[in-house]
Backbone as CSV, one residue per row, in Angstrom:
resi,resn,N_x,N_y,N_z,CA_x,CA_y,CA_z,C_x,C_y,C_z
1,MET,154.636,396.492,-93.794,155.721,395.995,-93.330,155.673,394.600,-92.626
2,ARG,155.301,394.873,-91.335,155.423,393.333,-90.267,154.798,392.093,-90.851
3,GLY,153.881,392.139,-91.703,153.654,390.862,-92.510,154.820,390.523,-93.634
4,GLU,155.299,391.507,-94.675,156.649,390.859,-95.217,157.698,390.701,-94.373
5,ALA,158.235,391.265,-93.200,159.184,390.662,-92.270,158.771,389.033,-91.715
6,SER,157.644,389.098,-91.423,157.204,387.652,-90.998,157.441,386.812,-92.065
7,ASN,156.846,387.136,-93.026,157.305,385.863,-94.149,158.578,385.889,-94.484
8,THR,159.511,386.796,-94.237,160.870,386.465,-94.612,161.441,386.165,-93.492
9,MET,161.284,386.074,-92.222,161.335,385.003,-91.141,160.986,383.857,-91.610
10,ARG,159.873,383.402,-92.122,159.713,381.979,-92.303,160.650,381.547,-92.927
11,LEU,160.504,381.985,-94.231,161.600,381.988,-94.978,162.732,381.619,-94.757
12,ALA,163.396,382.446,-93.597,164.737,382.062,-92.698,164.659,380.529,-92.176
13,ALA,163.190,380.585,-91.949,163.380,379.294,-91.158,163.331,377.822,-92.060
14,MET,162.559,378.202,-93.240,162.654,376.992,-94.265,163.949,377.044,-94.892
15,VAL,164.766,378.251,-95.179,166.346,377.771,-95.772,167.271,377.300,-94.679
16,ALA,166.987,377.393,-93.356,167.901,377.482,-92.364,167.938,375.837,-92.513
17,LEU,166.776,375.388,-92.534,166.104,373.795,-92.238,166.455,373.100,-93.671
18,VAL,167.190,373.873,-94.362,167.076,372.976,-96.192,167.381,372.190,-95.725
19,GLY,166.970,370.918,-96.298,167.433,369.861,-95.912,166.056,368.548,-96.017
20,GLY,165.731,367.972,-95.523,164.813,367.220,-95.757,165.174,365.381,-95.199
21,ALA,163.817,364.927,-95.247,164.115,363.987,-94.582,163.778,362.678,-95.189
22,VAL,162.204,363.148,-95.662,161.511,361.922,-95.368,161.780,360.871,-96.653
23,TRP,162.543,361.117,-97.489,162.405,360.814,-98.936,163.577,359.932,-99.034
24,ALA,164.845,360.087,-99.300,165.831,359.394,-99.409,165.822,357.772,-99.394
25,GLY,165.555,357.178,-100.227,165.806,355.876,-100.184,164.861,355.564,-98.893
26,ARG,163.880,355.967,-98.889,162.667,355.384,-98.358,161.447,354.798,-99.416
27,PRO,160.611,354.380,-98.858,159.327,354.295,-99.829,158.568,355.393,-100.234
28,SER,157.653,355.315,-101.148,157.161,356.527,-102.074,155.931,356.706,-101.442
29,ARG,155.408,356.401,-100.312,154.077,356.977,-99.429,155.152,358.373,-98.457
30,ALA,153.960,359.038,-98.643,154.700,360.524,-97.415,154.755,359.992,-95.988
31,GLU,155.900,360.161,-95.455,156.010,359.618,-93.898,155.728,360.868,-93.274
32,PRO,155.492,360.835,-91.983,155.219,361.612,-91.156,156.564,362.213,-90.556
33,PRO,156.836,363.269,-89.765,158.126,363.805,-89.350,158.454,362.509,-88.623
34,ALA,160.186,363.068,-88.269,160.859,362.088,-87.518,160.315,361.854,-85.688
35,THR,160.272,360.476,-85.474,159.638,360.180,-84.331,160.735,360.502,-83.257
36,LEU,159.826,360.596,-81.868,160.495,361.689,-80.563,161.599,360.594,-79.916
37,PRO,162.708,360.692,-80.135,163.729,359.907,-79.535,163.751,359.895,-77.949
38,ASP,164.590,358.948,-77.752,164.359,358.494,-76.231,164.752,359.742,-75.072
39,LYS,165.897,360.102,-75.568,166.126,361.369,-74.756,166.422,362.576,-75.301
40,ALA,166.527,363.643,-74.979,166.546,364.625,-75.251,167.886,365.859,-74.532
41,CYS,168.499,366.415,-75.158,169.707,367.277,-74.883,169.185,368.711,-75.255
42,ASP,169.999,369.802,-73.893,169.957,371.108,-74.528,170.425,371.565,-75.383
43,LEU,169.894,372.326,-76.392,170.662,372.815,-77.683,170.278,374.301,-77.562
44,ARG,171.276,375.351,-78.393,170.820,376.500,-78.912,171.373,376.545,-80.181
45,VAL,170.290,376.690,-81.214,171.042,377.512,-82.378,170.793,378.546,-82.825
46,GLU,171.763,379.525,-83.201,171.576,380.536,-83.501,171.579,380.979,-85.309
47,SER,170.665,381.432,-86.186,170.759,381.710,-87.353,170.406,382.868,-88.032
48,GLU,171.064,382.654,-88.946,171.361,384.255,-90.015,171.091,384.209,-91.176
49,LEU,169.932,385.158,-91.769,169.788,384.246,-93.211,170.706,385.593,-94.105
50,PHE,171.192,385.320,-95.223,171.816,386.282,-96.073,170.880,385.987,-97.706
51,ALA,170.531,387.267,-98.178,170.268,387.013,-99.614,170.825,387.761,-100.679
52,ALA,171.121,387.052,-101.792,171.973,387.247,-102.899,173.107,387.707,-102.675
53,GLY,174.024,387.097,-101.745,175.272,387.547,-101.796,175.528,388.565,-100.810
54,GLY,174.442,388.988,-100.065,174.569,390.291,-99.065,175.670,389.878,-98.279
55,GLU,176.218,390.862,-97.389,176.956,390.775,-96.441,176.032,390.777,-94.680
56,LYS,175.097,391.529,-94.866,174.064,391.598,-93.770,173.299,390.940,-93.717
57,PRO,172.619,390.123,-92.471,171.639,389.341,-92.362,170.579,390.107,-92.670
58,VAL,169.398,389.662,-93.753,167.964,390.407,-93.626,167.126,389.403,-92.587
59,ALA,167.444,388.527,-91.924,166.628,388.212,-90.975,167.343,387.076,-89.791
60,ARG,167.088,387.031,-88.487,167.777,386.257,-87.426,166.436,385.666,-86.784
61,SER,167.107,384.096,-86.532,166.284,383.289,-85.364,167.150,383.040,-84.472
62,LEU,166.763,382.562,-83.385,167.119,381.826,-82.162,166.181,380.531,-81.880
63,THR,166.680,379.465,-81.697,166.107,377.940,-81.412,166.709,377.334,-79.949
64,LEU,165.893,377.306,-79.272,165.747,376.522,-78.056,165.434,375.208,-77.666
65,PHE,166.248,374.302,-77.664,165.876,372.643,-77.834,166.031,372.560,-75.988
66,HIS,164.916,372.055,-75.282,164.659,372.290,-73.866,163.797,371.420,-73.527
67,ASN,164.325,370.270,-72.551,163.036,368.974,-72.122,162.092,368.364,-73.209
68,GLY,162.569,368.326,-73.960,162.340,367.531,-75.114,161.374,368.240,-76.349
69,VAL,161.484,369.784,-76.010,160.859,370.479,-76.952,161.679,371.357,-77.673
70,ALA,160.875,372.434,-78.477,162.158,373.262,-79.091,161.192,374.544,-79.134
71,TRP,162.048,375.615,-79.061,161.206,377.038,-78.763,162.059,377.773,-80.214
72,ASP,161.309,378.274,-81.357,162.021,378.839,-82.209,161.327,380.907,-82.071
73,PHE,162.291,381.119,-81.963,161.828,382.819,-81.688,162.671,383.588,-82.981
74,LEU,161.573,383.985,-83.819,161.688,384.772,-85.229,162.216,386.205,-85.395
75,GLU,162.944,386.930,-85.485,163.381,388.055,-85.324,162.917,388.710,-86.100
76,LEU,162.206,390.031,-86.053,161.496,391.116,-86.889,162.382,392.272,-87.120
77,VAL,163.121,392.819,-88.279,163.564,393.849,-88.294,162.795,394.798,-88.712
78,ASP,162.495,395.960,-88.182,162.115,397.024,-88.739,162.774,397.835,-90.198
79,GLY,161.965,398.117,-91.150,162.743,398.659,-92.227,163.344,399.607,-92.304
80,ASP,162.388,400.664,-91.424,162.727,402.160,-91.384,163.933,402.145,-90.171
81,THR,163.395,401.792,-88.915,164.037,402.074,-87.670,165.662,401.355,-87.476
82,LYS,165.324,400.374,-88.150,166.758,398.935,-88.204,166.133,398.453,-86.841
83,ALA,165.136,398.502,-85.925,165.047,397.833,-84.765,164.666,396.594,-84.709
84,ALA,165.067,395.764,-83.751,164.460,394.305,-84.115,163.967,393.759,-82.652
85,ALA,162.847,393.192,-83.170,161.922,392.415,-82.032,161.340,391.179,-82.246
86,ILE,160.957,390.285,-81.258,160.494,388.974,-81.743,158.894,389.127,-82.412
87,GLY,159.116,388.728,-83.088,157.922,389.018,-83.862,157.106,387.618,-84.111
88,GLU,157.688,386.424,-83.907,156.740,385.362,-83.570,157.545,384.187,-83.054
89,ILE,156.714,383.328,-82.218,157.615,382.494,-81.054,156.591,380.870,-81.641
90,VAL,157.485,380.204,-82.032,156.777,378.528,-82.194,158.011,377.728,-81.534
91,LEU,156.352,377.317,-81.111,156.275,375.805,-79.952,156.121,374.635,-80.553
92,HIS,157.269,373.639,-80.774,157.703,372.659,-81.342,157.210,371.277,-80.252
93,ASP,156.332,370.792,-80.157,155.938,370.019,-79.003,155.844,368.529,-79.460
94,PRO,156.695,367.819,-79.682,156.615,366.566,-80.362,156.048,365.565,-79.385
95,ALA,156.132,365.577,-77.971,155.481,364.422,-77.134,153.730,364.622,-77.382
96,ARG,153.311,366.047,-77.847,151.863,366.350,-77.399,151.519,366.252,-78.907
97,GLU,152.113,366.105,-80.170,151.745,365.736,-81.301,151.411,367.235,-81.910
98,ARG,151.842,368.201,-81.725,151.648,369.842,-81.641,152.185,370.478,-82.130
99,VAL,152.139,371.550,-82.661,153.141,373.162,-82.998,151.937,374.206,-82.566
100,VAL,152.689,375.120,-81.693,152.006,376.157,-81.148,152.530,377.476,-81.713
101,VAL,152.032,378.179,-82.422,152.808,379.322,-83.106,151.994,380.739,-82.320
102,ILE,152.826,381.594,-81.748,152.100,382.610,-80.788,152.789,383.815,-81.615
103,ASP,151.882,384.821,-81.893,152.396,386.077,-82.236,151.997,386.979,-81.201
104,PRO,153.465,387.427,-80.529,153.413,388.131,-79.313,153.448,389.615,-79.104
105,VAL,153.283,390.107,-80.302,152.376,391.827,-80.749,150.872,391.499,-80.788
106,ARG,150.373,390.737,-81.341,148.623,390.828,-81.683,147.912,389.803,-80.441
107,HIS,149.348,389.195,-79.579,148.433,388.460,-78.244,147.886,387.448,-78.576
108,VAL,148.173,386.557,-79.840,147.137,385.473,-80.175,148.420,384.120,-80.712
109,LYS,147.512,383.069,-80.874,148.456,381.653,-80.965,147.258,380.941,-81.936
110,THR,148.128,379.766,-82.425,146.871,378.720,-83.217,147.912,377.561,-83.109
111,GLN,147.035,376.613,-83.166,147.836,375.284,-82.621,147.906,374.669,-83.848
112,VAL,148.585,373.768,-84.631,148.490,372.626,-85.683,149.042,371.395,-85.029
113,GLU,148.021,370.296,-85.274,148.015,369.238,-85.244,149.223,368.522,-85.995
114,MET,149.895,367.480,-85.438,151.287,366.838,-86.532,150.146,366.083,-87.514
115,ILE,149.268,365.396,-87.333,148.361,364.773,-87.990,147.684,365.737,-89.316
116,ARG,147.470,366.844,-88.976,147.453,367.722,-90.408,148.716,368.223,-91.065
117,LEU,150.074,368.180,-90.488,150.889,368.226,-91.233,151.085,366.957,-92.505
118,GLU,151.046,365.660,-91.557,151.221,364.586,-92.053,150.091,364.286,-93.622
119,ARG,149.364,364.843,-93.052,148.079,364.734,-94.345,148.507,365.784,-95.403
120,LEU,149.065,367.174,-95.177,149.545,367.855,-95.951,150.731,367.244,-96.875
121,SER,151.653,366.737,-95.975,152.542,365.901,-96.948,152.045,364.714,-97.773
122,VAL,150.999,364.298,-97.394,150.727,363.227,-98.434,150.161,363.843,-99.866
123,SER,149.188,364.944,-99.440,148.731,365.430,-100.660,149.687,366.402,-101.418
124,LEU,150.717,366.797,-100.939,151.632,367.886,-101.611,152.352,366.845,-102.456
125,ALA,152.750,365.491,-102.105,153.499,364.596,-102.601,152.657,364.256,-104.070
126,LYS,151.301,364.026,-103.819,150.612,363.532,-104.907,150.568,364.702,-105.819
127,TRP,150.256,365.927,-105.683,150.169,366.939,-106.531,151.296,367.050,-107.203
128,ALA,152.397,367.254,-106.684,153.516,367.686,-107.617,153.988,366.316,-108.342
129,ARG,154.088,365.403,-107.700,154.436,364.170,-108.938,153.268,364.376,-110.104
130,ALA,152.151,365.026,-110.116,151.323,365.160,-111.488,151.549,366.127,-112.065
131,ASN,152.488,367.428,-111.329,152.677,368.437,-111.886,153.091,368.360,-113.722
132,ASP,153.169,369.470,-114.311,153.322,369.615,-115.667,155.247,369.915,-115.608
133,ASP,155.425,371.147,-114.685,156.636,371.301,-114.494,157.603,370.440,-113.821
134,ARG,159.146,370.539,-114.586,160.027,369.422,-114.305,160.311,369.511,-113.198
135,LEU,160.289,370.826,-112.488,161.279,371.067,-111.114,160.331,370.609,-110.156
136,VAL,158.934,370.842,-110.155,157.770,371.008,-109.248,157.626,368.891,-109.352
137,ARG,157.646,368.579,-110.730,157.529,367.127,-110.591,158.645,366.398,-109.959
138,TRP,160.348,366.707,-110.086,161.228,366.077,-109.074,160.788,366.258,-107.548
139,ALA,160.571,367.642,-107.382,160.645,368.177,-105.812,159.482,366.969,-105.320
140,GLY,158.764,366.265,-106.053,157.338,365.519,-105.336,158.216,364.351,-105.019
141,GLY,159.389,363.891,-105.485,159.926,362.653,-105.131,159.476,361.423,-105.465
142,PRO,159.698,360.250,-105.208,160.390,360.070,-103.697,161.769,360.073,-103.947
143,ASP,162.653,359.615,-105.078,163.890,359.205,-104.909,164.530,360.238,-105.566
144,PHE,165.643,360.707,-104.506,166.443,361.733,-104.633,167.749,360.997,-104.697
145,ALA,167.928,359.911,-104.964,169.298,359.232,-104.829,170.263,359.861,-105.905
146,SER,169.973,360.449,-107.226,170.968,360.199,-108.562,171.399,361.691,-107.970
147,GLY,170.688,362.627,-107.419,170.859,363.891,-107.158,171.606,364.241,-106.170
148,PHE,172.106,363.469,-105.211,173.251,363.594,-103.939,174.535,363.260,-104.409
149,SER,175.424,364.026,-103.794,176.702,364.124,-103.797,177.353,364.528,-102.200
150,GLU,177.988,363.668,-101.830,178.863,363.952,-100.583,180.110,364.048,-100.352
151,GLU,181.161,364.897,-99.753,182.392,364.995,-99.659,182.725,365.940,-98.524
152,ASP,183.547,365.691,-97.868,183.953,366.677,-96.828,183.326,367.154,-95.824
153,GLU,182.099,366.346,-95.275,181.307,367.170,-94.316,180.156,368.211,-95.259
154,ARG,180.236,367.745,-96.167,179.086,368.870,-97.117,178.195,367.940,-97.894
155,ILE,177.256,367.934,-97.913,175.808,367.646,-98.674,175.729,368.625,-99.958
156,GLU,175.421,367.812,-101.166,174.948,368.877,-102.474,173.555,367.704,-102.933
157,LEU,172.335,368.402,-103.128,171.350,367.858,-103.784,171.050,368.860,-104.641
158,VAL,171.150,368.552,-105.992,170.727,369.009,-107.657,169.894,368.373,-108.375
159,GLY,169.099,369.199,-108.585,167.767,369.078,-109.288,167.581,370.013,-110.525
160,PRO,166.280,369.943,-111.276,166.180,370.752,-112.538,166.450,372.033,-111.624
161,ARG,167.115,372.963,-112.264,167.307,374.566,-112.190,167.314,374.773,-110.828
162,VAL,167.617,374.034,-109.554,168.115,374.284,-108.405,169.216,373.603,-107.772
163,LYS,169.877,374.024,-106.658,170.503,373.081,-106.147,170.787,373.624,-104.592
164,TYR,170.905,372.475,-103.527,170.840,372.545,-102.196,172.045,372.477,-101.825
165,ALA,172.771,373.132,-100.793,174.088,372.436,-100.348,174.131,373.045,-99.051
166,VAL,174.479,371.893,-98.338,174.736,371.873,-96.539,176.057,372.013,-96.158
167,ALA,176.982,372.378,-95.538,177.767,372.051,-94.788,177.452,371.768,-93.540
168,TYR,178.093,370.952,-92.831,177.825,370.589,-91.549,178.507,369.818,-90.225
169,ASP,178.270,369.881,-89.441,179.291,369.400,-88.112,178.866,368.430,-87.506
170,GLU,179.652,367.661,-86.770,178.897,366.281,-86.183,178.070,367.283,-85.266
171,ALA,177.237,366.641,-84.485,176.346,367.089,-83.500,176.678,366.548,-82.099
172,PRO,176.670,367.741,-80.937,177.299,367.607,-80.047,177.119,366.697,-78.982
173,CYS,175.694,366.245,-79.113,175.409,364.819,-78.235,174.678,363.858,-79.101
174,PRO,174.508,362.703,-79.033,173.744,361.538,-79.670,172.508,361.930,-80.406
175,GLU,171.932,362.357,-78.967,170.484,362.551,-79.927,170.075,363.785,-80.111
176,ALA,171.237,364.882,-80.436,171.190,366.162,-80.834,170.489,365.982,-82.306
177,ALA,170.993,365.245,-83.288,170.477,364.781,-84.638,169.319,364.802,-84.968
178,GLY,168.843,364.022,-83.976,167.365,363.731,-84.355,166.773,364.658,-83.710
179,ASN,167.133,365.063,-82.544,166.093,366.238,-82.078,166.307,367.422,-83.346
180,TYR,167.282,367.719,-83.908,167.573,369.055,-84.983,166.497,368.661,-86.361
181,ARG,166.397,367.243,-86.446,166.220,366.615,-87.669,164.141,366.778,-87.412
182,ARG,163.662,366.324,-86.069,162.473,366.588,-86.164,162.146,367.815,-86.008
183,PHE,162.713,368.703,-85.422,162.332,370.151,-85.690,162.274,370.578,-86.919
184,ALA,163.526,370.523,-87.725,163.528,370.922,-89.268,162.303,370.216,-89.734
185,ASP,161.955,369.387,-89.581,161.325,368.866,-90.614,159.465,369.543,-90.471
186,THR,159.296,369.402,-89.079,158.248,370.271,-88.602,157.956,371.386,-89.164
187,ALA,159.017,372.166,-89.215,159.173,373.684,-89.618,158.737,373.842,-91.150
188,ILE,159.525,372.770,-91.827,159.203,372.835,-93.273,158.157,372.678,-93.691
189,LEU,157.225,371.902,-93.031,156.205,371.391,-93.355,154.881,372.538,-92.821
190,LEU,155.334,373.157,-91.798,154.490,374.175,-91.202,154.387,375.425,-92.162
191,LYS,155.713,375.834,-92.706,156.238,376.890,-93.299,155.217,376.494,-94.944
192,ALA,154.955,375.071,-95.220,153.900,374.880,-96.905,152.541,374.981,-96.233
193,LEU,152.109,374.630,-95.056,151.015,375.017,-94.812,150.400,376.612,-94.696
194,MET,151.332,376.968,-93.995,151.089,378.681,-93.107,151.519,379.664,-94.902
195,GLN,152.444,379.098,-95.603,152.883,379.700,-96.779,152.809,378.905,-98.114
196,PRO,151.830,378.507,-98.666,152.018,377.874,-99.791,152.394,378.215,-100.939
197,GLY,153.028,377.515,-102.058,153.619,378.174,-103.055,155.066,377.721,-103.340
198,GLY,155.677,378.022,-104.092,157.348,377.750,-104.273,157.479,376.073,-104.652
199,ILE,158.751,376.121,-104.367,159.435,374.721,-104.532,158.676,373.660,-103.284
200,PRO,158.231,372.302,-103.724,158.037,371.421,-102.560,158.638,371.171,-101.858
201,PRO,158.630,370.821,-100.697,159.304,370.584,-99.185,160.328,369.470,-99.343
202,PHE,160.065,368.103,-100.281,160.804,367.000,-99.992,161.853,366.968,-100.391
203,PRO,162.676,367.766,-101.360,164.269,367.463,-101.313,164.748,367.961,-100.330
204,ARG,164.221,368.922,-99.489,165.115,369.539,-98.228,164.964,368.567,-97.301
205,LEU,163.625,367.867,-96.838,163.390,366.739,-96.129,164.272,365.955,-96.031
206,ALA,164.553,365.516,-97.764,165.558,364.350,-98.091,166.924,364.475,-97.208
207,VAL,167.592,366.124,-97.786,168.651,366.607,-97.177,168.604,366.117,-95.499
208,ASN,167.714,366.779,-95.297,167.496,366.360,-93.113,167.894,364.972,-92.730
209,ARG,167.244,363.966,-93.574,167.349,362.647,-93.463,168.878,361.998,-93.507
210,ARG,169.303,362.730,-94.319,170.879,362.601,-94.501,171.831,362.923,-93.338
211,LEU,171.335,364.070,-92.933,171.891,364.703,-92.164,171.930,364.047,-90.701
212,GLU,170.923,363.528,-90.649,170.445,362.602,-89.456,171.353,361.322,-89.315
213,ASP,171.194,360.772,-90.503,171.912,359.868,-90.774,173.390,359.651,-90.106
214,VAL,174.192,361.091,-90.387,175.763,360.724,-90.313,175.643,361.515,-88.971
215,GLY,174.784,361.583,-88.301,174.815,362.291,-86.777,175.131,363.540,-86.605
216,ALA,174.522,364.668,-87.715,174.995,365.914,-88.017,174.159,367.031,-88.168
217,ILE,174.439,368.342,-87.801,173.815,369.098,-87.945,174.101,370.546,-88.694
218,PRO,173.244,371.347,-88.933,174.244,371.644,-90.371,174.561,373.378,-90.038
219,ARG,175.548,373.394,-90.260,176.344,374.874,-89.999,176.136,376.051,-90.894
220,GLU,176.101,375.150,-92.558,175.520,376.608,-93.691,174.895,375.961,-94.013
221,VAL,173.753,376.606,-94.865,172.814,376.119,-95.851,172.538,377.203,-96.695
222,THR,172.820,376.614,-98.251,172.650,377.510,-99.485,171.661,376.980,-100.396
223,LEU,170.570,377.766,-100.502,169.560,377.468,-101.544,170.220,378.199,-103.169
224,GLU,169.993,377.554,-104.408,170.327,378.261,-105.320,169.114,378.043,-106.429
225,ILE,168.636,379.153,-107.109,167.564,378.895,-107.762,167.896,379.552,-109.000
226,GLU,167.594,378.857,-109.934,167.862,379.562,-111.565,167.446,380.804,-111.758
227,PRO,167.823,382.188,-112.453,167.225,383.519,-111.908,165.739,383.423,-112.942
228,ARG,165.532,382.453,-113.944,164.224,382.896,-114.394,162.979,382.008,-113.717
229,LEU,163.605,381.356,-112.593,162.272,380.767,-111.556,161.777,382.084,-110.641
230,ILE,162.823,382.562,-110.496,162.479,384.040,-109.334,161.013,384.514,-109.252
231,GLY,160.457,384.540,-110.532,159.124,385.355,-110.788,158.270,384.541,-109.917
232,ILE,158.502,382.800,-110.055,157.461,381.890,-109.762,157.723,381.583,-108.168
233,THR,158.816,381.679,-107.645,159.256,381.416,-106.233,159.009,382.677,-105.366
234,GLY,159.358,383.915,-105.991,159.008,384.980,-104.768,160.480,385.077,-104.481
235,ARG,161.553,384.432,-104.508,162.539,384.609,-103.925,163.989,384.736,-104.504
236,PRO,164.854,385.512,-103.621,166.226,385.786,-104.320,166.721,384.777,-105.242
237,GLU,167.466,384.834,-106.119,168.288,383.375,-106.857,168.834,382.864,-105.693
238,ARG,169.477,383.321,-104.794,170.663,382.602,-103.470,170.408,382.915,-102.295
239,LEU,169.988,381.907,-101.468,169.656,382.620,-99.987,170.677,381.348,-99.321
240,ARG,171.363,381.832,-98.568,172.069,381.570,-97.011,172.108,381.920,-95.925
241,CYS,171.969,380.639,-95.429,171.696,380.713,-93.852,172.844,379.871,-92.755
242,VAL,173.311,380.123,-92.018,174.436,380.435,-91.436,174.022,379.978,-89.682
243,HIS,174.288,378.902,-89.591,173.855,378.285,-88.049,175.017,378.302,-87.039
244,LYS,174.872,378.888,-85.907,175.743,378.882,-84.802,175.479,377.893,-83.445
245,VAL,175.724,376.491,-83.515,175.185,375.829,-82.733,175.906,375.693,-81.271
246,HIS,175.338,375.674,-80.319,175.834,376.063,-79.074,175.513,374.451,-78.053
247,PRO,176.257,373.795,-77.536,176.040,372.537,-77.029,175.263,372.495,-75.723
248,ARG,174.389,373.930,-75.015,173.888,373.975,-73.707,173.339,375.615,-73.860
249,LEU,172.350,375.678,-73.099,171.502,376.788,-72.963,172.636,377.966,-72.485
250,LEU,172.172,379.118,-72.746,173.098,380.327,-72.099,172.151,380.547,-70.773
251,ALA,172.708,381.594,-70.313,172.112,382.208,-68.517,170.402,382.687,-68.836
252,GLY,170.397,383.232,-70.204,169.100,384.148,-70.112,167.993,383.428,-70.989
253,ASP,168.631,382.246,-71.392,167.774,381.281,-72.175,166.232,380.754,-71.558
254,LEU,166.484,380.276,-70.539,165.837,380.123,-69.562,164.540,381.011,-69.028
255,GLU,165.052,382.205,-69.477,163.991,383.400,-69.000,163.422,383.337,-70.156
256,ARG,164.007,383.089,-71.073,163.381,383.779,-72.370,162.176,382.596,-72.649
257,ILE,162.121,381.305,-72.280,161.560,380.220,-72.559,160.471,380.654,-71.514
258,GLU,160.799,380.916,-70.561,159.371,381.015,-69.211,158.696,382.208,-69.803
259,ASP,159.377,383.339,-70.412,158.372,384.664,-70.973,157.639,383.697,-72.330
260,ALA,158.276,383.002,-72.783,157.486,382.428,-74.032,156.159,381.730,-73.607
261,GLN,156.498,380.502,-72.856,155.220,380.051,-71.880,154.284,381.005,-71.366
262,ALA,154.399,382.313,-70.827,153.527,383.001,-70.270,153.049,383.486,-71.469
263,HIS,153.401,383.969,-72.609,152.663,384.023,-73.956,151.835,383.088,-74.493
264,VAL,152.293,381.736,-74.593,151.466,380.690,-74.652,149.915,380.812,-73.700
265,ALA,150.216,380.594,-72.356,149.569,380.640,-71.612,148.422,381.995,-71.473
266,ALA,148.547,383.162,-72.132,147.611,384.079,-72.034,147.298,384.592,-73.759
267,ALA,147.638,384.260,-74.423,147.625,384.968,-75.691,145.717,384.018,-75.864
268,ASP,145.587,384.682,-76.527,143.927,384.536,-77.666,144.130,383.154,-78.523
269,ALA,143.285,382.107,-78.425,143.586,381.064,-79.519,142.574,381.047,-80.707
270,VAL,143.381,381.136,-81.654,142.559,381.840,-82.764,142.851,380.699,-83.954
271,ASP,141.887,380.428,-85.056,142.014,379.398,-86.039,143.229,380.211,-86.999
272,LEU,143.777,379.185,-87.768,144.886,379.010,-88.706,144.573,380.634,-89.543
273,ALA,143.648,380.439,-90.398,143.255,381.634,-91.271,143.380,382.891,-90.611
274,THR,142.844,382.819,-89.569,143.022,384.245,-88.697,143.795,384.813,-88.340
275,PHE,144.769,383.538,-87.877,146.462,383.836,-87.080,147.063,384.509,-88.601
276,ILE,147.021,384.289,-89.814,147.503,384.392,-90.948,147.313,385.715,-91.386
277,ASP,145.975,386.147,-90.968,145.701,387.331,-91.511,146.448,388.396,-90.600
278,ARG,147.634,389.270,-91.094,148.436,390.158,-90.094,147.757,391.320,-90.344
279,ASP,146.645,391.702,-90.845,146.411,392.739,-90.886,145.578,393.551,-89.489
280,GLU,145.458,392.499,-88.675,144.351,392.678,-87.817,145.034,393.336,-86.708
281,GLU,144.533,394.141,-85.782,145.615,394.888,-84.774,145.126,394.163,-83.477
282,PRO,146.398,394.279,-83.038,146.350,393.527,-81.468,145.197,393.829,-80.693
283,SER,144.591,392.946,-80.100,143.170,393.619,-78.997,143.779,393.704,-77.920
284,ARG,145.086,393.739,-77.317,145.395,394.021,-76.099,146.803,395.069,-76.210
285,SER,146.690,395.661,-75.165,148.040,396.663,-75.251,149.297,396.101,-74.508
286,THR,148.952,395.443,-73.255,149.596,394.674,-72.577,150.668,393.256,-72.500
287,PRO,151.575,393.365,-73.345,152.142,391.823,-73.693,152.200,390.800,-72.035
288,PRO,151.842,389.668,-72.519,151.566,388.691,-71.317,153.118,388.377,-71.292
289,GLY,153.513,388.179,-70.186,154.563,387.860,-69.356,155.896,389.464,-69.482
290,SER,155.176,390.239,-69.521,156.014,391.591,-69.352,156.254,391.945,-67.981
C-alpha cells in the first residue's frame, strides 16, 4: 500500500510539473535543467492531484522555495484509515547540483547528482527518437512548435493521442518563474529516473520552458491520454493537478524546513536501488527531528 501511494505522489509531482522546458525552439541536443538564477525569492506551492474527473484529490504535495533551494513534501494517504502523513521529502539543491530524496519513515536518503539526470535526458531522447511508436517518437523531440497553441493565459501542447493543457498566472516575483521551472524540470527527470516507463518527459519540459519565457507559474495542469494507451502508461486517462501559489512562506513553513534538515542529517545514506526498494523495513523507531 505504501509503495503504491508513493508512486502516486511521484506521479502527482510529474503532473503538477507537466510542462517542460528544454526543447521548444532549442537545438536538438539534450540540455540540462535551467541554470541557477542570480536571486531567489520565497514561495510556497500547494498541489492537489485529481484523477479521471474525481472531486476529491488522490494526492497532495507542498513545495517550499527558500534560500535558493526547494523542499518538496509529498503527502501519502492511507487507503484504509484515510490518515495523511509526509511520505517523502525531496531537497532540490541547484547550487550543489544535487537532489536528495528522504524517506522519513524508513529514515533513509539517497542523493542524485544533476549530471546523472543530464545523462539520462540524453539517453532518453536518443531512445525515444528511434522508437517505433509514434507517440514515443514524437515525445523524444526536439521540435514541438507545431503542437503548441496559446490563448488567454493558457498553453496547450497536442501530440499523437495525448494533450497537455496548462492554465497559468504571472509569477509573484521576477525570479520565481525561473526558480519554479528549474525545480519542475529536475522533478520530471527525477521521476523518469526513479519510475522509468510511460511517456518521455520532453513535451512537459517544453511546456515548462514556455512558462518561464512568459514569466508564469502553472495554476492548473491537465494531462489527457487516449483510453487505449492506459494499459501502456498505467495512468488514468485524465489527470488534473491544481496549484495554489503563495508569494511568501507561512508561519510554520520554516519549522517544517528545519525538521526536514534534521531528517537529511540523521537519515542513513543508501544507493538509489536500495532507496527505491519499498519493501525494506525501517531500521530505527525514532524519526529524526521528532
